Residue, then its C-alpha position, 0 to 999 in steps of 0.5 A: m383684630r381677632r373678630q376682623a379674622v374670624l368676620v372674613l373668614t366667615l364670609a370666606v365660608a359663605g361666599g364658598t356656600l353659596a357659591a357651592q349651591d349656585k353650581g347644585e342649582d345649576v347643575m340640578k337644572q342642567y339635569a331637569e332640563r336633559s330630563k324632558p321627553v325631546a323630538e325623538h319621543e313623539r315618534l312613539d305618538a304612532l302607538a299611542g292608543s288603544w289597538k285592536q290586535e290580529i297575532v300571526w305565531h309562526a314559529p315554535a308551532a304556527g296558529k293565528a289569534s286575536g287581542r288587545s293592546v292599550n298603549r298610553w303615555i307615562l311619567g310626563r309623556r316620557f315612556l309609552q306602555c302598552e298593556t296586552v293580552g290575546g291569544s288562547g290556549p299555549f298560545y294565550s299570553e298578558g304582557l307589559t311593554t314601556l318603551g322611550y327614547d334613552v336621551r344620554k344613548k341617542e336609541y329607542f328601547a323596549l323593558g318587556i315582560d309578559t305571561m309566558g316566561t319569568a325573564y323580561v327583554n330591554p332590546h334597542g335600537r334606532w329609528d329607520e325613515a326610510a320602511r317608518s319602522f323603530v328597529l330593535k335589536g336584542e338578546w333572548l336566553d332559550d328557556l328549554s337550552g340555555a342557549p342565547y339568540a339574537f333578536t329583532q323586534t320591528f315596529r313597522i308603522e303603516g298608518k295613523d290606524r295601523y301598525v305590525y310589530e314583528l318578532v325574528f329569531d337570529v339562530p345560528n346556521q339558517p336564515p332568520l326565523k320570524v316567529l310573531e306576527i301583530t298586526h295592529t289597527r285603532e280600535 
């Protein structure tokens, strides 16, 4: 009798363990499926490649410069990594921006760092079909004053070989302030 009880208990535990393993495997399959790139990632493909940049600074001081950006897919086409170098003098900058689409939040995002500071930006937003633009919004803490400013980054697709990036700050009690415009032409 005791042997039968031990056998029944062993089979019950083994069955529960196998069921838990099956459930765990199902959960992992669900995670794997959710981690795949989706159709929204394909929109970012318009920004992939090597680009010549024409840079126009509007504020805090006006200036023009040139640069280069190499934008390549990473991590199984989940993210677009953009490496930029451009400008001269006080306008010189090296930057690294990763663009992606967050399936959970159903929005585009950027994670950007550059040599013009030690902070990062992380705007997020949507694709505007009518304007053929990625429109991302975020907040920036001014390096000098510490004041927070809302900003908008726009990546406007003008054709398969051209896109324009704009950076606009929302300054309280003033009209929107366009700080930067970069025209990208495919190399």
